[in-house]
C-alpha positions in Angstrom: 42.5 13.7 71.9 44.3 14.5 68.7 48.0 15.1 69.4 49.1 18.3 67.7 52.1 20.6 68.1 50.1 22.6 70.7 48.8 19.6 72.7 52.0 17.6 73.2 52.2 15.1 75.9 54.2 15.8 79.1 56.8 13.2 78.1 57.3 14.8 74.7 57.7 18.3 76.3 60.3 16.8 78.7 62.1 15.3 75.8 62.1 18.6 74.0 63.5 20.3 77.2 66.3 17.7 77.3 67.1 18.4 73.6 67.0 22.2 74.2 69.5 21.8 77.0 71.9 19.6 75.1 71.7 21.9 72.0 72.5 24.9 74.2 75.4 22.9 75.8 76.6 22.0 72.3 76.3 25.6 71.1 78.4 26.8 74.0 80.8 23.9 73.6 81.5 24.8 70.0 82.1 28.4 71.0 84.7 27.1 73.5 86.2 25.0 70.7 86.5 28.0 68.4 88.5 29.8 71.0 90.7 26.8 71.7 91.9 26.2 68.1 93.9 28.2 65.6 92.9 26.3 62.5 90.6 28.4 60.2 88.9 25.2 58.8 88.0 24.0 62.3 86.8 27.5 63.3 84.5 27.6 60.3 83.2 24.1 61.0 82.6 24.8 64.7 80.9 28.1 63.9 78.5 26.4 61.5 77.7 23.7 64.0 77.3 26.3 66.8 74.7 28.1 64.6 72.9 24.8 63.9 72.6 24.1 67.6 71.4 27.6 68.4 68.7 27.3 65.7 67.6 23.9 66.8 67.3 25.0 70.4 65.2 28.0 69.3 62.8 25.9 67.2 62.3 23.5 70.1 61.8 26.3 72.6 59.1 27.7 70.3 57.2 24.3 70.5 57.6 24.2 74.3 56.1 27.8 74.5 53.2 26.8 72.2 52.4 24.1 74.8 52.2 26.6 77.6 55.5 25.6 79.3 58.6 27.6 80.1 61.5 26.4 77.9 65.0 25.6 79.0 67.2 28.6 78.4 70.6 27.4 79.7 72.8 24.4 79.4 73.7 21.8 82.1 76.4 21.6 84.7 77.8 18.6 82.9 78.0 20.7 79.7 79.8 23.4 81.5 82.4 20.9 82.9 82.9 19.5 79.4 83.5 23.0 78.0 86.0 23.7 80.8 87.8 20.5 79.9 87.9 21.3 76.2 89.3 24.7 76.9 91.9 23.3 79.2 93.0 20.6 76.8 93.3 23.2 74.0 95.5 25.4 76.2 97.9 22.8 77.4 98.8 21.2 74.1 100.9 22.8 71.5 99.1 21.0 68.6 95.6 21.8 69.9 93.4 20.5 67.1 93.3 16.8 68.0 92.4 17.1 71.7 89.7 19.7 70.9 88.3 17.6 68.2 88.3 14.5 70.5 86.3 16.5 73.1 84.0 17.9 70.4 83.4 14.3 69.2 82.5 13.2 72.8 80.0 16.1 72.9 78.6 15.1 69.5 78.2 11.5 70.8 76.1 12.8 73.7 73.8 15.0 71.5 73.3 12.2 69.0 72.4 9.8 71.7 69.9 12.2 73.3 68.2 12.7 69.9 68.0 8.9 69.5 66.5 8.5 73.0 63.9 11.2 72.4 63.0 10.0 68.9 62.2 6.5 70.3 59.5 8.2 72.5 58.2 10.4 69.8 57.4 8.0 67.0 54.2 9.1 65.3 54.3 12.4 67.2 53.6 15.6 65.1 57.2 16.8 65.9 58.8 13.6 64.6 59.7 15.1 61.2 61.2 18.1 62.9 63.3 16.0 65.3 64.3 13.6 62.5 65.6 16.5 60.4 67.5 17.9 63.3 68.9 14.5 64.1 70.0 14.1 60.5 72.0 17.4 60.7 73.4 16.5 64.1 74.6 13.1 62.8 76.3 14.8 59.8 78.0 17.2 62.2 79.1 14.3 64.4 80.5 12.4 61.5 82.4 15.4 60.2 83.9 16.0 63.7 84.8 12.3 64.0 86.4 12.2 60.6 88.5 15.3 61.3 89.5 14.0 64.7 90.7 10.8 63.1 92.6 12.8 60.4 94.3 15.0 62.9 95.2 12.0 65.0 97.4 10.7 62.2 99.2 14.0 61.7 
């Protein structure tokens, strides 16, 4: 059977569900980070990354629906714990940018790794181009957060 975006294999749909969940976790995590910092540059970056993650989750949810499945609509318990930790670290430090960036970078490591895992199983899949483009944007976001974290560490 020809594999199209409306006849995805069960393994591919499961991978999409994982990516939806981690994108929703990331979106909520960046919202928490926005609330934890007082730096307009970081707020702008986190807002942009939050919007990317929401868009990515929406696109992936659409593909899951096209395949007759119910898409994930919420993040994970692990993501909620990470957001709580980010919020707490931002509140207990006077210079809150570095610890929030450090936690954001940990979250970015997780989403980047999840995309890499799913991409390995989707080689040649009709969604491969969509996932590769999302991964490219995720990797750019990861690198920006990592570089800012390193810059704030030396301040």
